[in-house]
Every structure is written in C-alpha cells, then in structure tokens.
C-alpha positions, 0 to 999 in steps of 0.5 A, a space after each residue: 273556410 280557408 282562402 285556399 278552399 274559397 279560391 278552389 270553389 270559385 275556380 270550380 264555378 268558372 270551370 263549370 257553366 252548369 252544375 250536374 243534377 244530383 244522382 238518385 239516392 240509390 245510385 252510389 258514385 264510385 270513386 277509385 283513386 290510383 296512385 304510385 305512392 306505396 302503402 306506408 307513405 304520407 300521400 297514401 295516408 292523405 288519400 285514405 283520409 279523404 276516402 274516410 271523410 267522404 264516406 262518413 259524410 255521404 255513406 249512401 252516396 259515395 263509394 271511394 277506394 284508394 289503390 296504392 303502389 300502382 296496383 290498379 293502373 301502371 305508373 304513367 297510365 293514370 292520367 290517360 285513364 282519367 281522360 278516357 273515363 276508366 278512372 275517377 281520381 289519381 295523383 299526377 305529377 307535372 311531367 305527366 301533365 307537361 306531356 300534353 301541355 308543354 307550355 307548363 313544362 317549366 313546372 318540371 324544371 330542375 332547381 326552379 323551386 327553392 324549397 317546398 314552401 316556395 313551390 306551394 306558394 306558387 300553386 296556392 296563388 294566382 299562378 296555380 289558379 291559372 294552371 288549374 283552370 287550363 288543366 281543367 279546360 284542356 285535359 278535362 281534369 280538376 286539380 283539387 290541391 297540390 301536395 308535396 311529393 318530396 325533393 328528389 335526390 340521386 341514389 346509387 348502387 355503388 359508393 363513389 365520388 360524385 361532385 359534378 354532373 360529369 361524375 355521373 357519365 355512363 350511369 344508368 339512371 332509372 327515370 319515370 316513363 315521361 319524356 321530360 324525365 329523360 331530359 332531366 337525366 341528361 341534365 344531371 349527367 346520367 343516361 336515362 332508363 325509363 321504368 315504372 317504379 314497381 320494377 326499380 327494386 329488382 333492377 337495382 338488385 340485378 344491376 340493370 340500372 345503376 341508380 334512381 332518383 326519388 325523395 329520401 322517404 320514398 327511397 326508403 318506403 320502396 326499400 331501394 336503400 337495401 340495394 344502394 350504397 349512396 345518396 347524393 343530395 343533388 336536391 334537383 327537383 322540389 316536386 309537387 303532386 296533384 290530387 286530381 279528379 276527372 272533370 265529368 266525375 267532379 261535375 256529377 257530384 252535388 255542390 255539397 259533395 264538391 265542397 266536402 271533397 275539397 275541404 277533405 282534400 285540403 285538410 289531408 294535404 296540409 297533414 301530408 305536407 307536414 309529414 313529408 317534410 319531417 319524413 324526408 329528414 328522418 329517412 336521411 338520418 336513418 340512411 346515415 345511421 345504417 352506414 349509407 353514404 350521404 354526400 353533398 355535391 357541387 350544386 352550382 355545377 348541377 344547376 349550370 348543367 341543367 340550365 344549359 341542357 334546357 336551353 340546348 334542347 329548346 325546352 324554354 321555347 315551349 314554356 309560358 313566356 315569363 313564367 319561369 322568371 316570375 316564379 324565380 323572382 317570388 320572395 
C-alpha cells in the first residue's frame, strides 16, 4: 500500500464518524461518472480503468459507467449535481471548487505551480490533505486523488505576434463557465467569453471567439487545431483535476469497496499523469509538423500582469493566509 493511499484512507476515517452498513447483495450501487474530457483522452481512459477494476472486483454490487464529453451533464454543472445527489462521481477542477470555497482560490492562480511535479507534490502532501478534508466537510464531496489535466496555453484562430499581454487586447477568449476563469482571461490581456467546451469548435469556426486556452493535447483531442493557426506557449496554468465522489455515495460503500476504489483510482491516476505529460509534447510536435505556429512569448510579462490583476481585484484577500507563499517556497 502506497503512502498516498494510506494517507487517503486515514483521511477517509477522519471525514466519516461512522461507516455505513453495507447494502444487501441484491442491491447494486450505481456510480455514474461525468467528465468534460473527450473520448480519446488520458483522463477518460483513467476513469474507464477505475470502472473496469471496480466492476471486476464487485460484479454483483457495483454498476459503474463513464460518460465523457459532457454527455451526461453540461460543463460546470457536475459539482452541484454531486451535491444534490443527482450524480455520483465527476472530475471537478479548482475553479469549480473555488466558486464555493474562495479561500482556496489560490489553487487557480496562474503561474502558481512551476510544473506538474510541483503541483502533484502539493496535492499529495499536507496541503492537499487539509484541502481534501475541507472539501469533504464543506461541500460534501470526497476527492479520491489529483490527476494532471495539463498545462494551459493560448490558442488563436489567426497567426500574429503575441509577446506580452497587451498583444491580446480585444481578443475574445473562450473561458470555461466559472468566475475565476474570467479573472484569468483579463490577466492574460484578453476579453473572456464564457462557454462550455462542447460549443468551442463551432465558435472558433464562425469567429464568435478568437481563441481558447487548453493544454495542447486537449486542443488536439477536441480538434480545435483544425480551426486555429497558432499556439502561444503562455503555460499560464498547470492544472490539476480531481477524481471525486459524492460523500453520501462514498459513505454507502463497504470498507472493502472504499479501499478498492482508492487503489483503483491511484493506479489509474499514475498512468494518466505519465500519459498526459508525453501527450502534451506529442501534440505540440504534431502542430508544428502541420504548419501551425508554436510561439514562445515573454513569460515574465505575463507573470507580472497576472500578479497585478489578482492584487487589483482583491483575490488575494480571500485566500488562505500564507498558502500562496508556502506553495511557491516548496523546493
């Protein structure tokens, strides 16, 4: 048993004062998983691996199904659905959690994490444990593990010089439907257009938006590269994604099922992280080979603009005191 899984199980014990009585053998537990990740993506494959392991381990007791590409719930609605009891599992990101817990908005801050390894160290350590416990207590959601969605970069319909945030002035940038994403767009110098990811391809094609930001592999998986000419490596957000389950559903599982679910999630997440790291680089190489411009901007200018925006709009006042400094100072 890994240290990560041991910590997770210990945290589960703290979150639940009692363990629910196991359901009768004839009553299957339905676990539907909703994600915005597209079909052929490492996160979707990770969820499908969890599904396969759980149904193999408990064929008569667990009925699990993965619904990708927001086929079951619209992007941005999954977390409330978990809380209302309308959905069992999902993959929320920090921005969605921040909407209800602004004290953890620091996790959505651009240029907070140096790279994927730094981000994962944070969420697999004491900071992550405290965060997971607070999410369980305040939102009624159990985070099973943190995966790596990718590092977001700017992707534009037209090929033009973008070196500093001012070069994006007037650019209509699609952002996911969460208020903190709107702040991020302003910090990057663009004008935010809130839109579910399923509408982005057509919006790019018609010119309703000028660009979008996503990890390179997701830009490819959603085929946004077909409607765009340039990727600007702003690398502004190293983004975690949380494989999560509604707490009442988690508490209804037997101890054996909980242990298996966490073990399956950890194994799937480890594979997902390795695949995503490799896939991002492969996507960028594919873009360049196809003639798309892949540009390196002035990252210091973007970092400074982002910091100024967060200070100007008062975001820092809502964050857990000292947490930003603690994360940045980690070796």
